C-alpha positions as CSV (number, residue, x, y, z in Angstrom):
1,X,-12.6,19.2,85.3
2,X,-10.3,22.2,84.9
3,X,-7.8,23.0,82.3
4,X,-4.9,21.2,83.8
5,X,-6.0,17.7,82.2
6,X,-4.4,16.0,79.6
7,X,-6.6,15.4,77.3
8,X,-6.5,13.3,74.6
9,X,-9.3,13.1,71.8
10,X,-9.9,11.6,68.7
11,X,-12.3,10.9,65.6
12,X,-12.6,8.1,62.1
13,X,-16.0,9.3,61.6
14,X,-15.1,10.2,58.2
15,X,-12.8,9.8,55.4
16,X,-10.5,10.6,57.8
17,X,-8.0,9.7,61.0
18,X,-7.6,12.7,63.3
19,X,-6.4,12.9,67.0
20,X,-6.0,16.3,69.5
21,X,-3.7,16.0,72.7
22,X,-4.9,18.9,75.1
23,X,-2.1,19.4,77.9
24,X,-3.3,22.3,80.1
25,X,-4.4,25.0,77.4
26,X,-1.9,24.5,74.7
27,X,-3.2,21.9,71.7
28,X,-1.7,19.7,69.5
29,X,-3.3,17.9,66.4
30,X,-2.5,15.9,63.7
31,X,-4.8,13.8,60.7
32,X,-4.7,12.7,58.0
33,X,-6.8,12.0,55.2
34,X,-7.9,8.4,54.8
35,X,-10.7,6.3,52.5
36,X,-10.1,3.6,54.5
37,X,-7.2,1.7,57.0
38,X,-8.6,4.1,59.5
39,X,-8.7,0.7,61.9
40,X,-4.1,0.1,61.4
41,X,-3.7,4.0,61.0
42,X,-5.7,4.8,64.7
43,X,-3.3,3.8,67.2
44,X,0.0,4.6,64.9
45,X,-1.6,7.9,65.2
46,X,-2.4,8.5,68.9
47,X,0.9,7.0,70.0
48,X,3.3,9.4,67.1
49,X,1.0,12.3,68.8
50,X,2.5,11.6,72.2
51,X,5.3,10.8,71.6
52,X,6.1,13.6,69.8
53,X,5.0,15.8,73.3
54,X,7.4,13.1,75.7
55,X,3.5,11.4,76.3
56,X,2.6,7.7,77.2
57,X,-0.9,6.3,77.6
58,X,-0.1,7.0,81.4
59,X,-0.3,10.3,81.3
60,X,-3.6,10.7,80.3
61,X,-6.4,12.1,82.3
62,X,-9.4,11.3,80.1
63,X,-10.6,10.6,76.5
64,X,-12.5,12.1,74.3
65,X,-13.6,10.8,71.1
66,X,-15.9,11.5,68.1
67,X,-19.5,9.3,68.2
68,X,-20.5,9.8,65.2
69,X,-22.8,10.6,62.8
70,X,-21.0,9.5,60.2
71,X,-19.2,6.8,58.4
72,X,-20.8,3.2,60.9
73,X,-17.5,1.0,60.3
74,X,-14.8,3.9,61.4
75,X,-17.6,5.3,64.3
76,X,-17.5,1.5,65.6
77,X,-13.2,1.8,65.3
78,X,-13.5,5.0,67.3
79,X,-15.3,4.3,70.2
80,X,-13.9,0.3,70.5
81,X,-11.0,2.2,70.9
82,X,-11.5,4.6,73.7
83,X,-13.7,2.3,75.3
84,X,-10.7,-0.2,75.3
85,X,-8.1,2.8,76.3
86,X,-10.3,3.9,78.7
87,X,-10.6,0.4,80.7
88,X,-7.3,-0.4,80.4
89,X,-6.1,3.0,81.9
90,X,-8.8,3.4,84.5
91,X,-9.5,6.9,83.4
92,X,-13.1,8.2,81.8
93,X,-14.0,8.1,78.3
94,X,-16.1,10.5,76.9
95,X,-18.3,10.4,74.0
96,X,-19.4,14.2,71.8
97,X,-21.4,14.1,68.8
98,X,-19.6,15.1,65.8
99,X,-22.8,17.6,65.4
100,X,-22.1,19.0,69.0
101,X,-18.4,19.0,68.2
102,X,-18.9,21.0,64.7
103,X,-21.5,23.5,66.0
104,X,-19.0,24.2,69.2
105,X,-17.2,26.0,66.7
106,X,-19.7,28.0,64.1
107,X,-21.4,31.3,65.2
108,X,-24.6,30.0,63.3
109,X,-25.2,27.3,65.8
110,X,-25.9,24.5,62.6
111,X,-24.0,21.9,61.7
112,X,-24.0,19.9,58.6
113,X,-21.9,16.8,57.8
114,X,-21.8,14.8,54.1
115,X,-24.0,12.0,53.9
116,X,-25.0,9.0,51.7
117,X,-27.1,9.7,48.6
118,X,-27.3,13.6,48.3
119,X,-28.4,14.3,51.7
120,X,-27.1,15.0,55.6
121,X,-26.6,14.7,59.0
122,X,-27.7,18.5,60.9
123,X,-28.1,19.5,63.9
124,X,-29.9,23.1,64.3
125,X,-29.4,24.7,67.6
126,X,-30.9,22.0,70.5
127,X,-33.3,20.2,67.8
128,X,-32.3,16.2,68.0
129,X,-29.9,15.3,64.7
130,X,-31.8,15.1,61.9
131,X,-30.9,13.0,57.8
132,X,-32.2,15.7,55.5
133,X,-31.3,15.9,51.8
134,X,-28.7,17.9,50.9
135,X,-30.6,21.1,49.3
136,X,-32.1,21.6,52.6
137,X,-29.1,22.0,54.3
138,X,-28.8,26.0,55.9
139,X,-25.8,28.6,54.3
140,X,-24.7,29.2,57.4
141,X,-23.9,25.4,58.6
142,X,-20.2,24.9,60.1
143,X,-19.9,21.7,57.6
144,X,-17.2,18.8,58.8
145,X,-14.5,19.4,56.4
146,X,-11.3,20.4,58.9
147,X,-10.1,17.3,60.7
148,X,-8.3,18.9,63.2
149,X,-10.7,21.5,64.4
150,X,-12.9,18.5,64.6
151,X,-10.5,16.7,67.0
152,X,-9.8,19.9,68.6
153,X,-13.3,20.7,69.2
154,X,-13.9,17.2,70.7
155,X,-10.9,17.5,73.2
156,X,-12.3,21.0,74.5
157,X,-15.5,18.8,74.9
158,X,-14.8,16.4,76.6
159,X,-11.9,17.9,79.3
160,X,-15.4,20.2,80.4
161,X,-17.8,17.4,80.6
162,X,-18.3,15.1,83.6
163,X,-16.6,12.2,83.9
164,X,-19.0,10.0,85.4
165,X,-21.5,9.7,82.5
166,X,-21.9,6.7,80.3
167,X,-19.2,4.9,78.3
168,X,-18.8,6.0,75.0
169,X,-22.1,4.8,72.0
170,X,-21.7,5.0,68.5
171,X,-24.8,7.7,67.4
172,X,-26.6,6.4,64.0
173,X,-29.1,8.6,62.9
174,X,-30.1,5.7,60.1
175,X,-30.1,2.2,59.4
176,X,-26.7,0.6,57.7
177,X,-26.3,0.8,54.0
178,X,-25.3,-3.2,53.9
179,X,-28.4,-5.0,52.3
180,X,-28.7,-8.7,54.2
181,X,-27.2,-11.8,53.2
182,X,-29.5,-13.4,50.3
183,X,-27.9,-17.1,51.0
184,X,-29.4,-19.0,54.0
185,X,-28.1,-19.7,57.1
186,X,-25.8,-22.7,58.1
187,X,-28.0,-25.1,59.7
188,X,-26.9,-25.1,63.3
189,X,-26.5,-29.3,64.5
190,X,-26.9,-30.8,67.0
């Protein structure tokens, strides 16, 4: 798709809620630091961004969404919102790895996102993303520290991506931190 497309991109994979709007070559972006509450804040944030430029959802040509890695719940919030909007609007939703979006911002071609327990999600060059100790992350890494820049990069990558790819899906590099319930499951009655 060309640069005349209107692309909405958003991400809630970390302690933020960020959205970017590409109108041709112009960029409008907003973000909020949020430890919790991304599910409640994402849609109002998007609506405010669109309304600020005199647009509505019907004006969008495609949606870009950060698919992770990052916070499990945050990733599911963004991906489900993108899939729902795309289905309702009849437009493509493009999933973009947050590491790929960060690498696009970096001259060093290395991206890193803080992960639990003194680890980081890292991608160096075209290698597969991995979870490594923070102490092993190269000094040239582009860290996720500017949600506005991340959302803008997701929008730019979504703008040039083929529209007929698979629906966005979460990118998880490790299992969930949640422990299974210690309670016995309920007995199913016939």
